C-alpha positions in Angstrom: 182.2 82.6 363.8 179.1 83.6 365.9 176.1 81.8 365.8 173.0 83.9 365.8 169.3 82.2 366.0 166.6 83.6 367.9 165.6 82.5 371.0 169.2 80.2 371.6 172.1 81.2 373.1 175.6 79.6 373.3 177.4 80.3 376.3 180.7 78.9 376.9 181.1 75.8 379.4 182.9 76.4 382.5 184.1 73.8 385.6 180.8 74.3 387.4 179.0 73.0 384.2 180.2 69.6 384.8 177.3 68.4 386.6 175.4 69.7 383.5 177.6 68.1 381.0 177.5 64.9 382.4 174.1 64.7 382.6 173.7 65.9 379.0 176.2 62.9 377.9 174.3 60.9 379.6 171.1 61.1 377.8 172.9 60.2 374.5 173.2 56.5 376.5 170.6 56.0 378.1 168.7 54.2 375.9 171.8 51.7 375.2 172.0 51.4 378.9 168.5 50.9 380.1 168.2 47.9 376.5 171.7 46.6 376.6 172.6 46.1 379.7 170.9 44.7 382.9 173.5 46.8 385.1 171.4 48.5 388.1 171.2 52.4 388.4 174.5 52.9 390.5 176.7 50.8 387.9 174.9 52.8 384.7 175.7 55.9 387.2 179.2 54.9 387.5 179.6 53.8 383.7 178.2 57.2 382.3 180.7 59.3 385.0 183.3 57.2 383.9 182.6 57.3 380.0 181.5 61.2 380.2 185.6 61.7 382.4 187.1 60.2 379.9 185.8 62.1 376.9 185.2 65.4 378.3 189.1 65.2 378.9 189.8 63.9 375.4 187.9 67.0 373.8 189.8 69.7 376.0 193.1 67.8 375.2 192.3 67.0 371.4 190.5 70.1 370.5 192.2 73.0 372.3 191.2 75.8 369.5 187.7 74.4 370.1 184.6 76.0 371.4 182.9 74.2 373.7 179.2 75.8 374.4 176.2 75.2 376.6 172.9 75.6 374.5 170.5 77.4 375.9 167.1 78.6 374.9 165.6 81.5 377.6 168.6 81.0 379.7 167.8 77.3 380.6 169.8 74.6 379.5 169.0 72.8 376.9 172.5 71.2 374.8 175.8 71.2 373.9 178.1 72.1 371.3 181.6 71.5 371.1 182.6 73.1 367.3 186.3 73.8 366.0 186.2 76.8 363.4 190.2 76.9 362.9 190.8 79.4 360.6 190.8 78.1 357.0 189.9 75.0 358.1 187.0 73.0 357.6 184.7 73.8 360.2 184.5 70.4 362.7 181.0 69.8 365.0 182.9 67.8 367.6 179.6 67.1 369.3 176.1 68.2 369.2 173.3 66.9 372.2 170.0 68.4 372.6 168.9 66.7 376.1 165.5 64.6 375.3 163.0 67.0 375.8 163.7 69.1 373.7 164.7 67.2 371.0 162.7 67.1 367.5 161.4 70.7 367.9 164.0 72.2 364.9 166.4 73.5 367.1 169.1 71.3 366.3 168.3 72.1 362.1 168.3 75.3 362.9 172.1 75.2 365.1 172.6 72.9 362.0 171.9 75.6 359.1 173.6 78.3 361.1 176.5 76.7 361.4 176.3 75.4 357.7 175.7 79.0 356.2 178.3 80.6 358.6 180.7 78.1 356.8 179.5 78.0 353.6 179.8 81.8 353.5 183.1 81.3 354.0 183.9 78.7 351.7 183.9 76.0 354.4 183.5 72.2 354.4 181.9 70.7 357.5 182.7 67.5 359.3 181.3 65.3 361.9 181.1 62.0 362.9 178.1 60.1 363.5 177.7 56.9 365.2 175.7 54.7 362.2 172.6 54.0 364.6 172.3 57.7 365.9 168.6 58.9 365.2 169.7 61.8 364.0 171.7 60.8 361.1 168.6 61.3 358.6 169.0 65.0 359.8 172.5 64.8 359.0 171.9 63.3 355.7 168.8 65.6 354.5 171.3 68.7 355.0 173.3 68.0 352.7 176.0 65.5 355.0 177.6 62.5 352.7 179.8 59.9 354.6 183.4 59.8 354.0 185.0 57.4 355.8 183.6 54.9 358.4 185.7 53.6 361.6 184.7 49.7 362.7 181.6 49.9 361.1 180.0 52.1 363.6 181.6 55.6 363.4 181.2 57.2 360.1 183.0 60.4 359.4 180.2 62.7 357.4 181.2 65.8 355.2 179.1 68.6 354.1 180.9 70.3 351.0 180.1 74.1 350.3 180.7 73.4 346.6 177.6 71.1 346.2 175.3 72.6 348.7 175.8 76.2 348.3 173.0 76.9 346.3 170.4 74.7 348.6 
């Protein structure tokens, strides 16, 4: 399943992208670290490095059929998209992160709409795990995702069902 969005490109991650991927991951934790800890910059950096490594290895090991992309705008890296398009299975968005300076520019919405369009045309549902406090939660709800389960009151499994959303 190829994603085609004007001015947005997707390229496979490569080993040389680890520093960039760590930066993208770190952007998702920055507010939490700034407000929720009294750690110095070195401690924060160590935490991000450690957490990124664990997450990266987990995704690579447990989603071996997934596509791992760097999202680019005019060849400038602006985020990451990890997605599993396994044949005849619901599409699973493992991770989508846009760097802070590129957020609120309709990029995430465009990517998600393209994924939903492709999934719907193939009669496939789409799922994503979202932290309850993630600001993108409103976007997912607006696009028709519904919470189907919750883990520890923090992680919500959201699902977009092509049967109920295909005509929207």
